[in-house]
C-alpha positions as CSV (number, residue, x, y, z in Angstrom):
1,M,0.1,0.2,-0.3
2,N,1.2,3.6,-1.2
3,K,2.0,5.4,2.4
4,D,1.8,8.2,-0.1
5,I,-2.2,8.1,-0.9
6,K,-4.4,10.5,0.8
7,N,-7.9,9.3,0.9
8,Y,-9.1,11.3,4.2
9,A,-10.8,14.3,3.3
10,C,-11.1,16.7,6.3
11,P,-15.0,17.7,6.4
12,Y,-14.4,21.1,7.3
13,C,-11.8,22.4,4.8
14,G,-11.4,19.4,2.4
15,E,-7.5,18.8,3.5
16,K,-6.5,15.3,2.5
17,C,-5.1,13.1,4.9
18,R,-3.4,9.7,4.9
19,S,-5.1,7.7,7.4
20,A,-8.2,7.8,9.7
21,D,-5.6,8.7,12.7
22,E,-3.8,11.1,10.8
23,L,-7.4,13.5,9.9
24,K,-8.4,12.5,13.6
25,E,-5.3,14.6,14.4
26,H,-5.8,17.3,12.2
27,V,-9.5,17.9,12.8
28,F,-8.6,18.0,16.8
29,Q,-5.3,20.6,15.8
30,A,-7.3,22.9,13.0
31,H,-10.7,22.8,13.9
32,K,-10.9,22.5,17.7
33,G,-13.7,23.3,19.1
34,R,-16.0,23.0,16.4
35,G,-19.2,21.0,16.4
36,L,-19.5,18.0,14.2
37,P,-20.2,18.8,10.5
38,A,-23.8,17.3,9.5
39,P,-23.4,14.0,7.3
40,E,-23.6,14.6,3.5
41,G,-26.9,14.8,2.5
42,S,-28.6,15.6,5.8
43,I,-31.1,18.7,5.9
44,K,-32.5,21.2,8.8
45,L,-36.0,22.6,7.6
46,T,-39.2,23.8,9.8
47,V,-42.5,22.3,8.0
48,N,-45.8,23.6,10.3
49,K,-43.7,25.2,13.0
50,A,-41.4,21.7,13.6
51,E,-38.0,21.7,13.3
52,Y,-36.6,18.6,11.8
53,V,-33.0,17.5,10.6
54,I,-33.3,14.3,8.1
55,R,-30.9,12.7,5.8
56,V,-32.4,13.1,2.2
57,A,-31.2,11.0,-0.8
58,P,-30.2,13.3,-3.9
59,N,-33.2,12.2,-6.1
60,W,-36.2,12.9,-3.3
61,T,-38.3,15.7,-4.1
62,L,-40.2,17.7,-1.5
63,Y,-43.4,16.0,-1.8
64,Y,-41.6,12.6,-0.9
65,L,-39.8,13.7,1.9
66,I,-42.9,15.6,3.6
67,H,-45.7,12.7,2.7
68,D,-43.7,9.4,2.3
69,K,-40.9,9.9,5.3
70,L,-42.5,12.9,7.5
71,G,-45.6,10.7,7.1
72,L,-47.8,14.5,6.3
73,T,-50.0,12.8,4.0
74,G,-52.6,15.7,3.5
75,T,-50.6,16.7,0.6
76,K,-51.7,15.0,-2.5
77,Q,-49.7,13.8,-5.7
78,F,-51.7,13.5,-8.8
79,C,-50.1,14.4,-11.9
80,D,-46.0,14.3,-10.9
81,Q,-45.5,16.9,-13.4
82,G,-45.8,20.1,-12.3
83,A,-48.9,20.4,-14.0
84,C,-51.8,20.1,-11.7
85,G,-51.0,22.0,-8.1
86,S,-52.2,19.0,-5.6
87,C,-48.8,18.7,-4.5
88,T,-48.4,22.7,-3.4
89,M,-47.0,23.8,-0.5
90,I,-45.8,26.9,1.1
91,V,-41.7,26.9,1.2
92,D,-40.4,30.1,2.5
93,G,-44.0,32.7,1.7
94,K,-44.4,31.3,-1.7
95,P,-46.1,28.7,-3.0
96,V,-44.1,25.7,-4.6
97,L,-45.0,22.5,-6.6
98,S,-43.7,20.1,-4.0
99,C,-43.1,17.3,-6.5
100,M,-40.6,19.5,-8.7
101,L,-38.3,21.1,-5.6
102,L,-35.7,18.8,-4.6
103,A,-35.4,18.2,-0.7
104,I,-32.0,18.4,-0.7
105,E,-32.9,22.3,-2.4
106,C,-35.0,22.7,1.1
107,G,-32.2,22.9,3.7
108,G,-33.5,26.1,6.0
109,K,-36.4,26.5,4.2
110,V,-39.8,27.0,6.5
111,I,-42.3,24.8,5.0
112,E,-46.3,25.2,5.5
113,T,-48.9,22.3,4.3
114,V,-52.3,21.8,4.6
115,E,-52.1,20.0,7.9
116,G,-50.4,23.0,9.7
117,I,-52.9,25.5,7.6
118,A,-55.9,23.4,10.0
119,A,-54.3,23.3,13.1
120,D,-53.5,26.6,13.2
121,G,-57.5,27.3,12.7
122,H,-57.3,29.0,9.4
123,P,-61.0,30.1,8.2
124,L,-59.9,28.7,4.5
125,I,-60.8,25.2,5.8
126,E,-64.3,26.7,7.2
127,A,-65.0,28.5,4.2
128,Y,-64.0,25.8,1.9
129,V,-66.4,23.4,3.4
130,N,-69.2,26.1,4.2
131,N,-69.0,26.4,0.0
132,H,-68.7,23.1,-1.2
133,A,-65.8,24.1,-2.9
134,M,-64.7,20.3,-3.1
135,Q,-66.3,17.1,-4.1
136,C,-63.7,13.9,-3.9
137,G,-61.4,16.8,-2.1
138,Y,-58.7,15.4,-3.9
139,C,-57.6,18.6,-5.4
140,T,-58.3,20.3,-2.5
141,P,-55.4,20.9,0.0
142,G,-53.6,22.6,-3.0
143,F,-56.3,24.9,-3.5
144,V,-56.0,25.7,0.0
145,V,-52.9,25.9,0.1
146,T,-52.4,28.3,-2.8
147,S,-55.3,30.2,-1.5
148,K,-53.4,30.8,1.8
149,A,-50.5,31.8,0.5
150,L,-52.4,34.0,-1.9
151,L,-54.4,35.7,1.5
152,D,-50.8,36.0,3.3
153,R,-49.5,38.4,0.6
154,H,-52.9,39.8,-0.9
155,P,-55.4,39.9,2.5
156,D,-58.3,41.5,0.3
157,P,-58.3,39.9,-2.9
158,T,-60.6,40.5,-5.7
159,E,-62.3,37.3,-7.8
160,E,-59.7,38.1,-10.7
161,E,-57.2,38.1,-8.6
162,I,-58.2,34.7,-6.9
163,V,-59.1,33.1,-9.7
164,E,-55.1,34.3,-11.3
165,A,-54.0,33.0,-7.9
166,L,-55.5,29.4,-8.6
167,A,-55.1,28.8,-12.4
168,G,-52.5,26.6,-11.9
169,N,-55.0,24.4,-9.6
170,L,-56.9,21.3,-11.7
171,C,-60.0,20.2,-10.7
172,R,-61.3,16.7,-12.1
173,C,-65.2,17.5,-10.5
174,S,-65.0,21.4,-11.7
175,T,-65.8,23.1,-8.4
176,Y,-63.6,25.9,-9.7
177,P,-66.5,28.4,-9.4
178,Q,-66.6,27.7,-5.3
179,H,-63.5,28.5,-4.6
180,P,-63.4,32.5,-5.3
181,I,-66.1,32.4,-2.7
182,A,-64.6,30.5,-0.2
183,V,-61.7,32.6,-0.7
184,R,-63.7,35.7,-0.3
185,E,-65.2,34.0,2.6
186,A,-62.1,33.6,4.3
187,A,-60.5,36.8,3.7
188,G,-63.8,38.6,5.3
189,K,-63.5,36.4,8.8
190,M,-59.8,37.2,8.8
191,K,-60.6,41.3,8.2
192,A,-63.2,40.8,10.8
193,A,-60.7,39.3,13.2
194,K,-59.1,42.2,12.9
195,K,-60.8,44.9,13.8
């Protein structure tokens, strides 16, 4: 074995060492007092106000991480091509198609799903029920999340603004006319609660 081959890389600075013992000595001397670095592929993120540190594979989508690994199954996946809006989550305040975003890119992000919106008692949930803005309900989480993102940035939208914001969400049951009514009702309740 060639003792000049340096196969051990420092996780802090990348310096190459010849052996595990040499690497250990380098870390203790050059990086004394530093915490251990996160393993490759580990991310820290906040989902519905709870912090997670989780190791993700490079090909996992945010949808797969949240739905299949964290068990938050409210978000749905209809097309897997970013065309239907059913997998929408709010990432750092913006509605995002979670089937099109890699989980590894979400380190440090704040994510909100339909479960978080419901847990907070957001008026959209009741407004959607009151106005029959669903039939089979499969697309409803995506509509609710997209509507919540709209109300977060524009608390009193017009019907046209609601229709435009929800244009990327598809419903096989054709409940489209009810969504603006539900969103306007929720906006009114939010406005009344602030008085």
